[in-house]
N, C-alpha and C positions, 0 to 999 in steps of 0.2 A: 504494500500499500504506499503510495507516494504521499508524503506529509510535508507540511511547510517547514522551512528551516527558521531558526531563530524565534521559537515560541516562548523563550524566557521573558520574564517580566510581564507576561500576559496572565490573565485570571480566568479560570473556569469554575463555574458552579455546577455541581452535579447532585441531583436528588436521587434518593434510594441508592446511596453510594456505599453501603456497608456489606452488600452481598450481591451475587449475581452479575448482571451486565454492568450495573452502576459501579460496583467495586472495581471491575476491570477497566471501565472507562476512566475512573479516577487514577488508576495506576498508570495507564497509557499516557494520559495528559501530563501528569506529574513527572513521568520519566523524560518527557520532552521539555522539561524546564518550566512548565507553567505553575503558577500558584493555583492550588486547587482548594476550593471551599465545598466540602461535602456535607450532605445531610442524611440522617437516618433516624429510625424511630427509637432505637435502643441506645442508651447512654454508654452501656458496656461495649456494645459492638462498635459504636462511633470511636471510643478510645482505642479499641483494638485496631480498627481499620486505619485510623490516623497514624498510629505507630507503624504498622505494616507498610502503608503506602509511602511514608517518609523513608523508611529503610530501603524500599525498592527504588525509589527515585534518587536517593542520595542527597536530599536536601530537606529543609525543615518547612518549606512553604506549603504545607498541607494542614488544613484545619477542618475539624468536623464538628457539627452541631447536632445534638439530639433534638429532633422536632417531629411531631406526628402531623404530617401534612393532610391528614384526613380532617383536621380542624382548620378552618379558615383563619381563626385567631392565631394558630401556630404558624400558618404560612406567613402572616403579617410579621410575626416575631422573627422568623427566619429571614425575611427580606430585610428587616431592620439590622439584623446581624451582618448580612452581606454588606449593606450600605455603610456600616461602620468600618468595614475592612477593605472595600474595594471601590475607589472612585470611578473605575470603569470595569465592565465585565466584557470580556471578548468572547466567551463561549458560555451558553447556558444549556445544559442538558437536562430536559424534563423527562427523567427516566423512571420515577417512582411509579409503581403499578401494583395492582392487587386483583385477586379474583375471589369471589365469595359465592358459594352455591345458593345460600339462602340470603334473603333480604336483610341487610343490616343498615342502621342509620348511624351517622356521625354525631358528635356532641351537639352540632347545630341542627340536627334532625334532617339531614339530607342523605340520600342514598349513597352508600360508601364508594361503590365502584365509580359512579359518576364524578365524585369529588376527587378521589385519589388519582384516577386515570386521566382526568381532564380539567376539571374546574380549578384544582389547586395549581396546575401548570398555568392556566390563564391568569390567575391572581398573582402568582410569583412573577411571571414574565412582565405583567403590567406594572408591579411594584418596582421592578428593576429596569424599567424603561429608560430612566435617566442614565445609569451606568452603561447599559447597552448602547445608547445613543452616543455616548462619549467615546466608545471604542472605535477604532478604525476597522470597519469590516466585521462587525460582531455577527455571531451566528447563534441561532436558536435551534436546538435539535429536539424534536418532540418524538417520543417513542409511541408509534402507532402499532399496527399489527395486521397481518393478512386476514385476521378475523373481521376487519372493518368491511370486507366485501359482503359478509352476511349481515351487516348491521343496518339498522334504520333508526332514524330519530323519531322518538315517540313524543311528538311535540305536545300533545295533550296530557302527557303523564311521563315526564322524563325520569321521574323517580321510580317508575314501574310499580306503583303502589297496588295495582290491580293485576293479579296473575303473574307475579314476579317469577322470572327465570334467569338464573345466574348467567348463563351464556348470552342470553339476549342483552342483558345489562352490560356485559363486558364488550360485546360487539358494538353496541351503541357508543360506549365510551371511547372506543378506538377509532370509530368513525368520527366522533366529535374531535378527536386530536387531529385527524387529517383535515377536517374542515377548518379548525382553528389555525393550522399552519397555512392553509391557502389564503385565509382572510388576513393574516399578518402580512403576507406578501403583497396583497392588494392595498393595504392601508399604509405600508411602509415601502413604497417603491422609490427607487433612486440609488445612485451609485454608492452613497455613503450610509445608506440605511441598513439596519440589521437584516440578515437573510434568515429565513426559516426553512426547516426541512422536516418532513415527516419520515420517519424511518421504520421499516418492517424488519425486525432483527431475525425473523424466521422462527423455526421451532428450536427452542433452546432448552438445554438441560439446567433449568433453574428451579427454585422452589416456589415460584409465584402461585402455581395452582395447588400447592400443598399447604401453605401457611394458613393456619386458622380454620382449616376444613377438616371434615371427618376422615376416618380410616379408609373408607371406600374411595372417596374423592382422591386422597393421597395415593392410593394404589393405582388408580386409573391414570392419574397424572404421571406417576413413575413409569408406567408401561408406555403411555403415549410419548413421552419425551426421550425414551431410550434411544431412538434413532436420531435425535436432535444434535445440533452443534453445541460446542462448548460456549460458556459465557464469554470467554476470551475472544472467540471467533466473532460472536455477535457484537462485542465491544469494538472490534476493529472496523466493522461496518458502520457503527455509530460515529466513530472517530473520523471516518472518511468525510462525513458531512461536517464534522466539527472543525477540522483543520486541513483537509486536503485541498490543494489548489483546483483539482478537478471539479469541486463542487462550488467554487467561487461564483457568486452572482446568480445562481440557479434557485432563487428563492420560491418558496411555495410548492416545490416538487416533492414527489414521493419516491423514496429510495429503498432499494433492497440489494444486499451483497455489492455494495460500493457502486451501484449504477442506478440511474433514474429508470423507474418503471411507471406504468400508468396505474393510477388509483381507480377505485370504483367510480361509476357515473355519479353516485350519490355524493361522493367526496369531492367531485369537481363541479358541484352545483353552487354557483356564487350566491344565489338567493338564499339557499340554506345556510351557507357560511355567514352571511350578513346577519341572518335571523338568529343563528347560534350566538354570535358575538353579543347581540343585544341581550339575549337570555343570560349569558355569562355575566354581563354588566349588572343585571338585576340580582342574580344570585350571589355574586361575590361582593357587591357594593362598590365596585371600582369602575370608574368611567375612563376610558381611553379616548383620545390622548391627553385629556386634561389632567389625569392623575388624581381626580377628586374622589375621595372616599365618602360615600353616603353614610349617613348615621344609621340608617336602617336598610338592610338588603331585602329585596323581594324574594324570599327563599321559596324554592320549589322542592318539596320533600319527595 
């Protein structure tokens, strides 16, 4: 994979960075001399990942924050932490993701997969709009999935409160990430504006389908991913969009295995992307590009 030279003194923010793809992305970017600001749910795992990535990279410019981004309040806290440490952000990798077979609600009463897999990325990216805008050629990499091809937006019930199906919720959230990526490109067009990429990491041997689920789901996930690629291989694809010259300027595109591929027709619908952006503003309480936080978000459970 061809990477850019001279990535030192640049800053990358990576969510879901204590395990799986995110952990490997943090390692790759740190090894190329970048300051890495990682996030994960567990304080213990954050401490361990911070030490490990520092040792692998051979420098101390690696810092982790324990934050549960299923909470929008925690996302705001995480963004404030980044703002304290980074006047500019060159790479933002919205990697954090989850799968739940049963319907679960966040502390704010929202459907968990929708928040973790999409809305938290919208809010974090918006709150870091300033640092991203100050970097020269900043990149936003959003983890989508081939599952988005089966997804559809349930506009009248995004939280799937009636007849919940875990896979349908997951598919919808990954379609939302692809739509979000395309809309960033439309709203931030220009040579010095941040570029956004939706990445399909492929079938990966990670624990996303096993965490927090029952024994049967864990077994099915283990069998399903047996033929998948490693987290390191998937991370290399993510980093293609994060720092490779081959991806420069190709904002709003959908990528897999370090090349641009076509997303679903639903993911390429500009009207749906605009509508989803407006929904995200209501749900998160953040207006782009004004950066104004509303005092009360129009939450959709």
